[in-house]
N, CA, C and O atoms as a DFTB+ gen file, in Angstrom:
296 C
 N C O
     1  1     -57.629     -69.971      58.727
     2  2     -57.552     -68.641      58.166
     3  2     -58.942     -68.016      58.059
     4  3     -59.140     -66.849      58.396
     5  1     -59.886     -68.804      57.590
     6  2     -61.226     -68.248      57.416
     7  2     -61.846     -67.869      58.751
     8  3     -62.595     -66.894      58.831
     9  1     -61.545     -68.626      59.800
    10  2     -62.086     -68.288      61.117
    11  2     -61.543     -66.950      61.604
    12  3     -62.268     -66.170      62.221
    13  1     -60.277     -66.685      61.329
    14  2     -59.699     -65.391      61.701
    15  2     -60.353     -64.262      60.916
    16  3     -60.654     -63.207      61.475
    17  1     -60.571     -64.476      59.636
    18  2     -61.228     -63.457      58.807
    19  2     -62.641     -63.191      59.305
    20  3     -63.078     -62.041      59.341
    21  1     -63.350     -64.231      59.684
    22  2     -64.719     -64.070      60.194
    23  2     -64.738     -63.283      61.502
    24  3     -65.752     -62.673      61.842
    25  1     -63.640     -63.292      62.229
    26  2     -63.538     -62.531      63.480
    27  2     -63.088     -61.096      63.246
    28  3     -62.920     -60.328      64.194
    29  1     -62.894     -60.737      61.980
    30  2     -62.548     -59.367      61.654
    31  2     -61.059     -59.083      61.565
    32  3     -60.666     -57.924      61.430
    33  1     -60.225     -60.105      61.637
    34  2     -58.789     -59.901      61.542
    35  2     -58.368     -59.862      60.078
    36  3     -58.946     -60.549      59.236
    37  1     -57.373     -59.064      59.791
    38  2     -56.845     -58.998      58.435
    39  2     -56.094     -60.288      58.153
    40  3     -55.127     -60.621      58.838
    41  1     -56.548     -61.008      57.139
    42  2     -55.952     -62.283      56.795
    43  2     -55.800     -62.400      55.285
    44  3     -56.412     -61.652      54.523
    45  1     -54.985     -63.340      54.877
    46  2     -54.808     -63.639      53.461
    47  2     -54.243     -65.048      53.347
    48  3     -53.707     -65.598      54.309
    49  1     -54.371     -65.609      52.178
    50  2     -53.786     -66.912      51.880
    51  2     -52.702     -66.695      50.831
    52  3     -52.913     -65.994      49.841
    53  1     -51.548     -67.300      51.056
    54  2     -50.452     -67.214      50.098
    55  2     -50.548     -68.427      49.182
    56  3     -50.577     -69.566      49.650
    57  1     -50.596     -68.181      47.886
    58  2     -50.647     -69.291      46.943
    59  2     -50.035     -68.892      45.608
    60  3     -49.818     -67.712      45.331
    61  1     -49.763     -69.895      44.791
    62  2     -49.228     -69.642      43.452
    63  2     -50.351     -69.793      42.431
    64  3     -51.416     -70.325      42.743
    65  1     -50.111     -69.330      41.230
    66  2     -51.137     -69.249      40.201
    67  2     -51.909     -70.554      39.970
    68  3     -53.132     -70.499      39.834
    69  1     -51.261     -71.721      39.918
    70  2     -52.042     -72.937      39.697
    71  2     -53.070     -73.221      40.791
    72  3     -53.997     -74.003      40.581
    73  1     -52.914     -72.596      41.945
    74  2     -53.820     -72.835      43.063
    75  2     -54.784     -71.682      43.316
    76  3     -55.518     -71.697      44.304
    77  1     -54.790     -70.684      42.437
    78  2     -55.674     -69.522      42.606
    79  2     -57.142     -69.959      42.670
    80  3     -57.868     -69.555      43.578
    81  1     -57.570     -70.763      41.733
    82  2     -58.963     -71.210      41.710
    83  2     -59.331     -71.989      42.954
    84  3     -60.400     -71.776      43.527
    85  1     -58.467     -72.881      43.374
    86  2     -58.708     -73.654      44.589
    87  2     -58.812     -72.736      45.796
    88  3     -59.702     -72.903      46.630
    89  1     -57.913     -71.772      45.893
    90  2     -57.959     -70.828      47.013
    91  2     -59.256     -70.044      47.056
    92  3     -59.858     -69.888      48.118
    93  1     -59.692     -69.547      45.896
    94  2     -60.950     -68.790      45.829
    95  2     -62.140     -69.679      46.183
    96  3     -63.031     -69.265      46.924
    97  1     -62.151     -70.907      45.648
    98  2     -63.262     -71.815      45.943
    99  2     -63.317     -72.183      47.413
   100  3     -64.397     -72.206      48.003
   101  1     -62.179     -72.470      48.012
   102  2     -62.156     -72.823      49.429
   103  2     -62.611     -71.650      50.306
   104  3     -63.337     -71.841      51.282
   105  1     -62.183     -70.453      49.954
   106  2     -62.616     -69.275      50.707
   107  2     -64.143     -69.143      50.636
   108  3     -64.794     -68.866      51.643
   109  1     -64.699     -69.341      49.450
   110  2     -66.149     -69.257      49.281
   111  2     -66.853     -70.351      50.087
   112  3     -67.828     -70.072      50.785
   113  1     -66.370     -71.584      49.996
   114  2     -66.974     -72.713      50.710
   115  2     -66.965     -72.473      52.218
   116  3     -67.913     -72.833      52.916
   117  1     -65.894     -71.867      52.711
   118  2     -65.785     -71.624      54.150
   119  2     -66.383     -70.289      54.585
   120  3     -66.202     -69.865      55.726
   121  1     -67.098     -69.629      53.673
   122  2     -67.869     -68.446      54.043
   123  2     -67.134     -67.126      54.025
   124  3     -67.619     -66.154      54.605
   125  1     -65.982     -67.054      53.382
   126  2     -65.222     -65.807      53.305
   127  2     -64.798     -65.587      51.839
   128  3     -63.611     -65.641      51.516
   129  1     -65.781     -65.338      50.963
   130  2     -65.455     -65.252      49.532
   131  2     -64.502     -64.113      49.163
   132  3     -63.854     -64.170      48.118
   133  1     -64.409     -63.103      49.986
   134  2     -63.529     -61.971      49.681
   135  2     -62.139     -62.127      50.300
   136  3     -61.355     -61.178      50.297
   137  1     -61.826     -63.310      50.828
   138  2     -60.517     -63.536      51.435
   139  2     -59.421     -63.265      50.403
   140  3     -59.411     -63.890      49.343
   141  1     -58.503     -62.349      50.694
   142  2     -57.461     -62.023      49.719
   143  2     -56.468     -63.167      49.515
   144  3     -56.166     -63.929      50.433
   145  1     -55.979     -63.259      48.294
   146  2     -54.912     -64.201      47.975
   147  2     -53.647     -63.399      47.687
   148  3     -53.651     -62.487      46.861
   149  1     -52.577     -63.747      48.373
   150  2     -51.268     -63.164      48.099
   151  2     -50.589     -64.132      47.145
   152  3     -50.285     -65.271      47.502
   153  1     -50.359     -63.667      45.941
   154  2     -49.850     -64.554      44.901
   155  2     -48.321     -64.543      44.858
   156  3     -47.682     -63.491      44.880
   157  1     -47.760     -65.754      44.795
   158  2     -46.315     -65.911      44.636
   159  2     -46.054     -66.724      43.370
   160  3     -46.950     -67.384      42.844
   161  1     -44.829     -66.667      42.900
   162  2     -44.433     -67.408      41.713
   163  2     -44.449     -68.906      41.998
   164  3     -44.099     -69.343      43.094
   165  1     -44.852     -69.674      41.020
   166  2     -44.889     -71.132      41.120
   167  2     -43.626     -71.692      40.493
   168  3     -43.145     -71.103      39.524
   169  1     -43.067     -72.762      40.964
   170  2     -43.446     -73.569      42.114
   171  2     -42.749     -73.084      43.383
   172  3     -41.868     -72.225      43.339
   173  1     -43.157     -73.646      44.495
   174  2     -42.484     -73.365      45.757
   175  2     -41.659     -74.579      46.192
   176  3     -40.580     -74.433      46.767
   177  1     -42.174     -75.762      45.914
   178  2     -41.478     -76.987      46.290
   179  2     -40.177     -77.165      45.535
   180  3     -40.069     -76.794      44.367
   181  1     -39.194     -77.732      46.207
   182  2     -37.921     -78.038      45.581
   183  2     -36.988     -76.848      45.416
   184  3     -35.960     -76.955      44.747
   185  1     -37.332     -75.728      46.014
   186  2     -36.497     -74.532      45.882
   187  2     -35.472     -74.460      47.003
   188  3     -35.645     -75.050      48.070
   189  1     -34.413     -73.731      46.738
   190  2     -33.424     -73.463      47.784
   191  2     -34.004     -72.442      48.758
   192  3     -34.984     -71.763      48.452
   193  1     -33.400     -72.343      49.909
   194  2     -33.838     -71.365      50.901
   195  2     -33.805     -69.950      50.328
   196  3     -34.704     -69.152      50.591
   197  1     -32.786     -69.642      49.558
   198  2     -32.671     -68.314      48.967
   199  2     -33.819     -68.045      47.995
   200  3     -34.334     -66.929      47.938
   201  1     -34.219     -69.056      47.234
   202  2     -35.328     -68.888      46.300
   203  2     -36.650     -68.701      47.044
   204  3     -37.492     -67.906      46.626
   205  1     -36.828     -69.423      48.131
   206  2     -38.043     -69.263      48.947
   207  2     -38.064     -67.858      49.544
   208  3     -39.112     -67.213      49.571
   209  1     -36.934     -67.388      50.015
   210  2     -36.846     -66.027      50.550
   211  2     -37.209     -65.011      49.468
   212  3     -37.872     -64.012      49.746
   213  1     -36.779     -65.267      48.250
   214  2     -37.129     -64.385      47.139
   215  2     -38.628     -64.328      46.912
   216  3     -39.180     -63.257      46.659
   217  1     -39.294     -65.483      47.003
   218  2     -40.757     -65.512      46.858
   219  2     -41.412     -64.674      47.971
   220  3     -42.349     -63.912      47.731
   221  1     -40.886     -64.842      49.196
   222  2     -41.436     -64.101      50.331
   223  2     -41.232     -62.598      50.139
   224  3     -42.145     -61.812      50.392
   225  1     -40.064     -62.202      49.702
   226  2     -39.791     -60.777      49.487
   227  2     -40.699     -60.203      48.400
   228  3     -41.140     -59.058      48.496
   229  1     -40.974     -60.990      47.381
   230  2     -41.862     -60.528      46.315
   231  2     -43.304     -60.379      46.799
   232  3     -44.065     -59.594      46.235
   233  1     -43.685     -61.126      47.838
   234  2     -45.051     -61.061      48.363
   235  2     -45.256     -59.875      49.309
   236  3     -46.392     -59.459      49.537
   237  1     -44.188     -59.336      49.852
   238  2     -44.303     -58.272      50.859
   239  2     -45.136     -57.085      50.378
   240  3     -45.983     -56.624      51.142
   241  1     -44.955     -56.561      49.167
   242  2     -45.781     -55.423      48.749
   243  2     -47.283     -55.732      48.759
   244  3     -48.093     -54.860      49.071
   245  1     -47.648     -56.952      48.422
   246  2     -49.062     -57.324      48.462
   247  2     -49.587     -57.314      49.897
   248  3     -50.699     -56.857      50.162
   249  1     -48.775     -57.824      50.811
   250  2     -49.176     -57.863      52.220
   251  2     -49.292     -56.445      52.777
   252  3     -50.226     -56.143      53.520
   253  1     -48.363     -55.593      52.425
   254  2     -48.406     -54.197      52.881
   255  2     -49.683     -53.527      52.384
   256  3     -50.327     -52.800      53.140
   257  1     -50.059     -53.757      51.131
   258  2     -51.290     -53.174      50.591
   259  2     -52.523     -53.682      51.334
   260  3     -53.449     -52.913      51.594
   261  1     -52.542     -54.957      51.674
   262  2     -53.667     -55.500      52.445
   263  2     -53.779     -54.810      53.804
   264  3     -54.876     -54.476      54.252
   265  1     -52.649     -54.605      54.443
   266  2     -52.653     -53.944      55.748
   267  2     -53.107     -52.502      55.614
   268  3     -53.910     -52.034      56.420
   269  1     -52.610     -51.789      54.616
   270  2     -53.027     -50.392      54.397
   271  2     -54.529     -50.307      54.168
   272  3     -55.204     -49.440      54.724
   273  1     -55.043     -51.209      53.349
   274  2     -56.482     -51.209      53.053
   275  2     -57.281     -51.473      54.320
   276  3     -58.295     -50.820      54.566
   277  1     -56.829     -52.423      55.120
   278  2     -57.524     -52.734      56.375
   279  2     -57.505     -51.547      57.324
   280  3     -58.504     -51.269      57.987
   281  1     -56.384     -50.846      57.397
   282  2     -56.295     -49.689      58.282
   283  2     -57.214     -48.560      57.829
   284  3     -57.809     -47.874      58.660
   285  1     -57.336     -48.361      56.521
   286  2     -58.226     -47.324      55.996
   287  2     -59.689     -47.641      56.310
   288  3     -60.496     -46.734      56.517
   289  1     -60.026     -48.935      56.344
   290  2     -61.408     -49.346      56.568
   291  2     -61.782     -49.351      58.032
   292  3     -62.964     -49.403      58.372
   293  1     -60.772     -49.296      58.918
   294  2     -61.087     -49.343      60.354
   295  2     -61.300     -47.985      60.955
   296  3     -61.571     -47.874      62.151
């Protein structure tokens, strides 16, 4: 993901709240401290397909905003 961001592509990492700090630290370590995090509800493991789809649907507005922001900056 960080390599794509370094090449100028719009990227993000999907994670849940317990992993926010890890996501931010890893982005910084790999040289992309501003890498956006798309936050979903925790947990993801052990969920039914319908529940996972719900998490994905809840993330869509965040992804749309990232794309809009990237388009405005280009």
